[in-house]
C-alpha positions as CSV (number, residue, x, y, z in Angstrom):
1,X,4.0,-6.4,-37.6
2,X,1.6,-5.5,-34.8
3,X,4.3,-3.6,-32.9
4,X,4.8,-1.4,-36.0
5,X,1.1,-0.8,-36.3
6,X,0.8,0.4,-32.7
7,X,3.7,2.8,-33.2
8,X,2.3,4.0,-36.5
9,X,-1.1,4.6,-34.9
10,X,0.3,7.0,-32.3
11,X,2.5,8.7,-34.9
12,X,-0.6,9.5,-37.0
13,X,-3.1,10.0,-34.1
14,X,-1.3,11.0,-30.9
15,X,-3.6,10.3,-27.9
16,X,-5.1,12.0,-26.1
17,X,-5.0,15.0,-28.4
18,X,-3.5,18.0,-26.6
19,X,-2.6,21.5,-27.5
20,X,0.6,22.8,-25.6
21,X,-0.9,26.3,-25.7
22,X,-3.5,25.1,-23.2
23,X,-0.8,24.7,-20.5
24,X,-1.2,28.5,-19.9
25,X,-4.9,27.9,-18.9
26,X,-5.0,24.7,-16.8
27,X,-3.2,21.7,-15.4
28,X,-4.9,18.4,-16.2
29,X,-4.9,16.3,-13.0
30,X,-6.0,12.7,-12.6
31,X,-4.9,9.2,-11.5
32,X,-2.6,7.6,-11.2
33,X,0.4,9.7,-10.2
34,X,-1.2,12.6,-8.4
35,X,1.4,13.4,-5.7
36,X,-1.0,13.1,-2.8
37,X,-2.0,9.6,-4.0
38,X,1.7,8.6,-4.4
39,X,2.5,9.9,-0.9
40,X,-0.5,8.1,0.7
41,X,-0.4,4.7,-1.2
42,X,3.3,4.3,-1.9
43,X,5.2,6.1,0.9
44,X,2.7,5.8,3.8
45,X,2.5,9.6,3.9
46,X,6.1,9.7,5.2
47,X,8.2,10.7,2.2
48,X,10.4,13.8,2.6
49,X,9.7,15.6,-0.6
50,X,12.7,17.9,0.0
51,X,14.9,14.9,-0.9
52,X,15.6,13.9,-4.6
53,X,12.9,12.0,-6.3
54,X,13.5,9.9,-9.4
55,X,10.5,8.9,-11.5
56,X,9.8,7.2,-14.8
57,X,6.7,7.8,-17.0
58,X,6.6,4.7,-19.1
59,X,4.6,5.1,-22.2
60,X,4.0,8.8,-21.5
61,X,2.0,9.6,-24.7
62,X,1.1,13.2,-25.1
63,X,2.0,13.9,-21.5
64,X,-0.9,14.2,-19.1
65,X,0.7,12.2,-16.3
66,X,4.1,13.6,-17.0
67,X,3.0,17.2,-16.9
68,X,0.9,16.7,-13.8
69,X,3.7,15.0,-11.9
70,X,6.5,17.3,-13.0
71,X,4.4,20.4,-12.2
72,X,3.3,19.2,-8.8
73,X,6.8,18.3,-7.8
74,X,8.1,21.7,-9.0
75,X,5.4,23.4,-7.0
76,X,6.7,22.0,-3.8
77,X,10.3,22.5,-4.6
78,X,11.1,18.8,-4.9
79,X,14.5,18.1,-6.6
80,X,13.0,15.7,-9.2
81,X,14.5,13.7,-12.0
82,X,11.8,12.4,-14.3
83,X,12.4,10.2,-17.3
84,X,9.7,10.0,-20.1
85,X,9.6,6.9,-22.3
86,X,7.5,6.5,-25.5
87,X,7.8,4.9,-28.9
88,X,5.9,7.7,-30.8
89,X,7.9,10.7,-32.0
90,X,4.6,12.6,-32.5
91,X,3.4,12.0,-29.0
92,X,6.8,12.9,-27.5
93,X,6.9,16.1,-29.5
94,X,3.6,17.2,-27.9
95,X,4.6,16.1,-24.4
96,X,7.9,18.0,-24.8
97,X,6.2,21.1,-26.0
98,X,3.9,21.0,-23.0
99,X,6.9,20.7,-20.6
100,X,8.6,23.6,-22.4
101,X,5.4,25.7,-22.1
102,X,5.6,25.3,-18.3
103,X,9.4,25.9,-18.2
104,X,9.9,22.7,-16.3
105,X,13.5,21.4,-16.4
106,X,13.2,18.1,-14.5
107,X,12.3,15.9,-17.5
108,X,14.6,13.8,-19.8
109,X,12.9,12.4,-22.9
110,X,13.7,8.9,-24.4
111,X,12.3,7.4,-27.6
112,X,12.0,3.7,-26.8
113,X,9.5,1.0,-25.9
114,X,9.1,-0.3,-22.4
115,X,10.7,-3.6,-23.4
116,X,13.9,-1.6,-24.2
117,X,14.1,-0.1,-20.7
118,X,16.8,-2.5,-19.4
119,X,19.1,-1.4,-22.2
120,X,18.8,2.3,-21.5
121,X,20.8,2.0,-18.2
122,X,18.7,4.5,-16.3
123,X,19.0,2.7,-13.0
124,X,16.2,2.3,-10.5
125,X,13.3,4.6,-9.8
126,X,11.4,5.8,-6.7
127,X,8.2,5.8,-8.7
128,X,7.0,4.6,-12.1
129,X,3.9,5.8,-13.9
130,X,2.4,3.4,-16.5
131,X,-1.0,4.7,-17.4
132,X,-2.9,3.1,-20.3
133,X,0.1,1.3,-21.8
134,X,0.4,-2.3,-20.6
135,X,-2.8,-3.3,-22.3
136,X,-1.2,-2.3,-25.7
137,X,1.9,-4.4,-25.3
138,X,2.4,-7.8,-26.9
139,X,3.1,-9.3,-23.5
140,X,1.7,-7.0,-20.8
141,X,2.9,-9.3,-17.9
142,X,6.4,-9.2,-19.2
143,X,6.2,-5.4,-19.5
144,X,5.1,-5.1,-15.9
145,X,7.9,-7.4,-14.8
146,X,10.4,-5.1,-16.6
147,X,9.1,-2.1,-14.8
148,X,9.0,-3.9,-11.4
149,X,12.7,-4.8,-11.9
150,X,13.5,-1.1,-12.5
151,X,11.8,0.0,-9.2
152,X,13.6,0.8,-6.0
153,X,12.9,-1.5,-3.2
154,X,11.4,1.5,-1.4
155,X,9.4,2.7,-4.4
156,X,6.1,2.1,-6.0
157,X,4.2,2.1,-9.3
158,X,0.9,3.6,-10.5
159,X,-0.9,1.6,-13.2
160,X,-4.0,2.0,-15.4
161,X,-5.4,-0.7,-17.6
162,X,-8.7,-1.2,-19.4
163,X,-11.5,-2.8,-17.5
164,X,-13.3,-5.6,-19.4
165,X,-16.9,-5.2,-18.2
166,X,-17.0,-1.4,-18.5
167,X,-15.8,-1.7,-22.1
168,X,-18.9,-3.8,-23.0
169,X,-19.5,-3.4,-26.7
170,X,-16.0,-2.2,-27.6
171,X,-14.5,-5.4,-28.8
172,X,-17.6,-6.5,-30.9
173,X,-17.4,-3.1,-32.6
174,X,-13.6,-3.6,-33.2
175,X,-14.4,-6.9,-34.8
176,X,-17.2,-5.5,-36.9
177,X,-15.0,-2.6,-38.1
178,X,-12.3,-5.1,-39.2
179,X,-15.0,-6.9,-41.2
180,X,-16.0,-3.5,-42.8
181,X,-12.5,-2.6,-43.9
182,X,-9.7,-3.7,-41.7
183,X,-7.1,-3.3,-44.4
184,X,-8.2,0.2,-45.4
185,X,-6.1,3.3,-44.7
186,X,-6.7,4.8,-41.3
187,X,-8.6,7.8,-42.6
188,X,-11.1,5.6,-44.4
189,X,-11.5,3.3,-41.4
190,X,-12.3,6.3,-39.2
191,X,-14.9,7.5,-41.7
192,X,-16.4,4.0,-41.7
193,X,-16.5,4.0,-37.9
194,X,-18.3,7.4,-37.9
195,X,-20.9,6.1,-40.4
196,X,-21.4,3.0,-38.3
197,X,-21.8,4.9,-35.0
198,X,-24.5,7.0,-36.6
199,X,-26.5,3.9,-37.5
200,X,-26.1,1.6,-34.5
201,X,-29.4,-0.1,-33.4
202,X,-30.5,0.7,-29.9
203,X,-29.9,-2.9,-28.9
204,X,-26.2,-2.7,-29.8
205,X,-24.0,-3.3,-26.7
206,X,-21.7,-0.3,-27.5
207,X,-24.7,2.0,-28.0
208,X,-26.1,0.9,-24.6
209,X,-22.9,1.5,-22.7
210,X,-23.1,4.8,-20.8
211,X,-19.4,4.6,-19.7
212,X,-18.0,5.1,-23.2
213,X,-17.3,8.5,-24.5
214,X,-13.8,8.9,-26.0
215,X,-15.3,8.6,-29.5
216,X,-17.4,11.7,-28.6
217,X,-14.8,13.8,-26.8
218,X,-11.4,13.2,-28.5
219,X,-12.2,13.4,-32.2
220,X,-10.5,11.1,-34.7
221,X,-7.8,10.1,-32.3
222,X,-10.4,9.0,-29.8
223,X,-12.3,7.0,-32.4
224,X,-9.1,5.3,-33.6
225,X,-7.9,4.6,-30.0
226,X,-11.2,3.1,-28.9
227,X,-12.5,1.3,-31.9
228,X,-9.6,0.8,-34.4
229,X,-6.6,0.1,-32.2
230,X,-4.0,-2.3,-33.6
231,X,-3.7,-4.1,-30.2
232,X,-5.5,-3.8,-26.9
233,X,-6.9,-6.1,-24.3
234,X,-9.0,-5.5,-21.1
235,X,-8.7,-6.9,-17.6
236,X,-10.9,-7.9,-14.8
237,X,-9.8,-6.9,-11.3
238,X,-8.6,-10.4,-10.5
239,X,-6.5,-10.6,-13.6
240,X,-4.9,-7.3,-12.8
241,X,-4.1,-8.4,-9.2
242,X,-2.6,-11.6,-10.5
243,X,-0.4,-9.8,-13.0
244,X,0.8,-7.4,-10.2
245,X,1.5,-10.4,-8.0
246,X,3.4,-12.2,-10.7
247,X,5.7,-9.2,-11.2
248,X,6.8,-9.4,-7.5
249,X,4.5,-6.5,-6.4
250,X,1.6,-6.2,-4.1
251,X,-1.4,-3.8,-4.7
252,X,-2.0,-1.1,-2.2
253,X,-5.1,0.6,-3.7
254,X,-7.6,0.6,-6.4
255,X,-8.8,4.1,-7.4
256,X,-11.5,5.2,-6.7
257,X,-11.9,2.9,-3.7
258,X,-15.7,3.3,-3.3
259,X,-16.2,1.8,-6.8
260,X,-14.5,-1.4,-5.6
261,X,-16.7,-1.8,-2.5
262,X,-19.8,-4.0,-2.8
263,X,-21.5,-1.8,-0.2
264,X,-21.6,1.0,-2.7
265,X,-24.1,-1.0,-4.7
266,X,-25.9,-3.3,-2.2
267,X,-27.8,-2.5,1.0
268,X,-29.2,-6.0,1.8
269,X,-27.1,-7.3,4.8
270,X,-27.8,-10.9,3.8
271,X,-26.1,-10.3,0.5
272,X,-23.3,-8.2,2.0
273,X,-22.4,-10.6,4.8
274,X,-20.6,-13.2,2.6
275,X,-18.9,-10.5,0.6
276,X,-17.7,-8.7,3.7
277,X,-16.1,-12.0,4.8
278,X,-13.8,-11.9,1.8
279,X,-10.5,-10.2,1.5
280,X,-10.5,-6.7,0.0
281,X,-9.3,-7.8,-3.5
282,X,-12.0,-10.5,-3.7
283,X,-14.6,-8.0,-2.7
284,X,-13.3,-5.7,-5.4
285,X,-13.9,-8.5,-7.9
286,X,-17.5,-8.8,-6.7
287,X,-17.9,-5.0,-6.9
288,X,-16.8,-5.1,-10.5
289,X,-19.4,-7.7,-11.3
290,X,-22.0,-5.7,-9.6
291,X,-21.2,-2.3,-11.2
292,X,-20.6,-3.5,-14.7
293,X,-19.2,-0.1,-15.7
294,X,-15.6,-0.1,-14.6
295,X,-14.0,0.7,-18.0
296,X,-10.5,1.2,-16.5
297,X,-8.7,0.0,-13.4
298,X,-6.2,2.3,-11.6
299,X,-3.9,0.6,-9.1
300,X,-1.0,1.4,-6.9
301,X,1.5,-1.3,-6.1
302,X,4.8,-1.7,-4.2
303,X,7.4,-4.5,-3.8
304,X,5.9,-7.3,-1.7
305,X,8.5,-6.8,1.0
306,X,7.0,-3.5,2.1
307,X,3.3,-3.9,1.2
308,X,2.2,-4.0,4.9
309,X,3.7,-0.5,5.5
310,X,3.0,1.3,2.3
311,X,-0.3,3.0,3.0
312,X,-0.8,5.9,5.3
313,X,-2.9,5.2,8.4
314,X,-4.7,7.6,10.8
315,X,-3.1,8.4,14.1
316,X,-3.0,11.7,16.2
317,X,0.1,13.0,14.4
318,X,-1.3,12.4,10.9
319,X,-2.1,15.5,8.9
320,X,-5.3,15.1,6.8
321,X,-5.1,16.7,3.3
322,X,-7.9,17.2,0.9
323,X,-7.6,17.0,-2.8
324,X,-9.7,19.5,-4.8
325,X,-11.9,22.0,-3.0
326,X,-10.9,23.3,0.5
327,X,-12.5,21.5,3.4
328,X,-14.5,24.6,4.4
329,X,-16.0,24.7,1.0
330,X,-16.9,21.0,1.0
331,X,-18.4,21.5,4.5
332,X,-20.8,24.1,3.3
333,X,-22.4,21.7,0.9
334,X,-23.0,19.0,3.5
335,X,-26.2,18.6,5.5
336,X,-25.7,17.0,8.9
337,X,-27.3,13.6,8.7
338,X,-28.0,14.0,5.0
339,X,-26.6,12.2,2.0
340,X,-23.8,13.0,-0.5
341,X,-24.7,12.1,-4.1
342,X,-21.9,10.5,-6.2
343,X,-22.1,9.6,-9.8
344,X,-19.8,7.6,-12.1
345,X,-20.3,6.3,-15.7
346,X,-24.1,6.0,-15.6
347,X,-24.3,4.9,-11.9
348,X,-25.5,7.2,-9.1
349,X,-25.5,6.5,-5.4
350,X,-25.8,8.4,-2.1
351,X,-23.6,8.1,0.9
352,X,-24.8,9.2,4.4
353,X,-23.0,12.2,5.9
354,X,-22.6,12.2,9.7
355,X,-23.3,15.3,11.7
356,X,-19.6,15.7,12.5
357,X,-18.3,15.6,8.9
358,X,-18.8,19.3,8.2
359,X,-16.9,20.6,11.3
360,X,-14.1,18.2,10.7
361,X,-13.7,19.0,7.0
362,X,-13.9,22.7,7.7
363,X,-10.9,22.3,10.2
364,X,-8.8,20.5,7.6
365,X,-6.3,22.9,6.1
366,X,-3.4,20.6,5.2
367,X,-1.3,21.7,8.2
368,X,-3.2,20.7,11.3
369,X,-2.7,17.2,12.6
370,X,-5.6,15.1,13.8
371,X,-4.7,15.9,17.4
372,X,-4.8,19.6,16.6
373,X,-8.1,19.3,14.9
374,X,-9.6,17.4,17.8
375,X,-8.3,20.1,20.2
376,X,-9.7,22.8,18.0
377,X,-13.2,21.3,18.0
378,X,-13.1,20.4,21.7
379,X,-12.3,24.0,22.4
380,X,-15.5,25.0,20.6
381,X,-17.7,22.4,22.3
382,X,-16.0,20.2,24.8
383,X,-19.2,18.4,25.8
384,X,-19.9,17.3,22.2
385,X,-16.3,16.7,21.0
386,X,-15.1,14.1,23.5
387,X,-12.2,11.9,22.3
388,X,-14.5,9.0,21.6
389,X,-16.9,11.2,19.6
390,X,-14.1,12.7,17.5
391,X,-12.6,9.3,16.8
392,X,-15.9,8.0,15.6
393,X,-16.8,11.0,13.5
394,X,-13.3,11.2,11.9
395,X,-13.4,7.5,11.1
396,X,-16.6,8.0,9.2
397,X,-15.3,11.1,7.5
398,X,-12.1,9.5,6.5
399,X,-13.8,6.3,5.3
400,X,-16.1,8.2,3.0
401,X,-13.8,10.9,1.6
402,X,-10.8,8.6,1.2
403,X,-13.0,6.2,-0.7
404,X,-13.9,9.1,-3.0
405,X,-10.2,9.7,-3.5
406,X,-10.4,13.1,-1.9
407,X,-8.8,12.7,1.6
408,X,-5.3,11.6,2.3
409,X,-2.9,11.5,5.2
410,X,0.6,12.9,5.7
411,X,2.8,11.8,8.6
412,X,6.0,13.8,8.4
413,X,7.4,17.2,7.7
414,X,6.8,19.7,4.9
415,X,5.6,20.2,2.3
416,X,1.8,19.7,2.9
């Protein structure tokens, strides 16, 4: 059975490969399920993280999302209850060892498939992480409906599924490798894949795709997961949005937002005009067609009843928070009126940086509100930093750095 083959694959080749000893050196952070993203795109920047928080990591694998979320919540003193779910004992063992290495006590582990969730009696969750899992299910739409039914009405979900266009060449390679020995043992199939990769003609779609790299970075597990998987499918943006809608949810964001904006790829106003007249999700479909390199889609979604109020919005009381480098450090690298170079999966573009971006970023410390930042800058130069000038400069700063998934907003109370 295909279900057995999926389980057996992750028993033999847990993915991504991780060594629990590395937890002493670093925390792997990413999307979905970074706490700043959850707060911004699910709770409108208004969740009180001093209150209990119940989360599910559905299909947690070797634990990247689980460890990140559990550690970030522990760091801010949030009384968290996190449930991990996976059908692979080998993957769970690695994830459990990573949690133990960090001495985190908020996680309960369950050996089960997503389809079994209703029978576990775990109740409803404030947040659900389902990263890289739905596309391996026999019925992804049914799996998402099950997760949506386990979600609190005030909660949200973070998803990652494969992107069809960015995986150009993957499925022809999977088909070819089935022709070259689909019934062979896994070890022999991996060896066949390695031989094939060394001899691909330059015209091969897989060889020409700069977005693909798991077969280079993740060893045998990466090759197996990418090219020999027992079951996977990929989605276009429109298909993902439709699946989210059918589950009774509404999308709030696609990460990173700039990659889903046609203006990141086009400058001709005559081409952009009809695209700008579309709704944001239709524009995202156009951006995917333009880019051609979106190999995954990361989305946040909430119950439809609260979609209009799920995302944080700027106002004078909002506290801007940067992810990654401190604002003062980012500001040093910006040239007023210059351009910021951004690259992703073989594509490179440059975004204009306004003269006010540097001072605004330097003033962001995760504690000051927009009103306080405006007052600080006005105190330094009141003629320059009028209310209208600050509003315009912050709007440009927020638009760019939020689209880069670096700048978020918080509207209430600690912790920052």
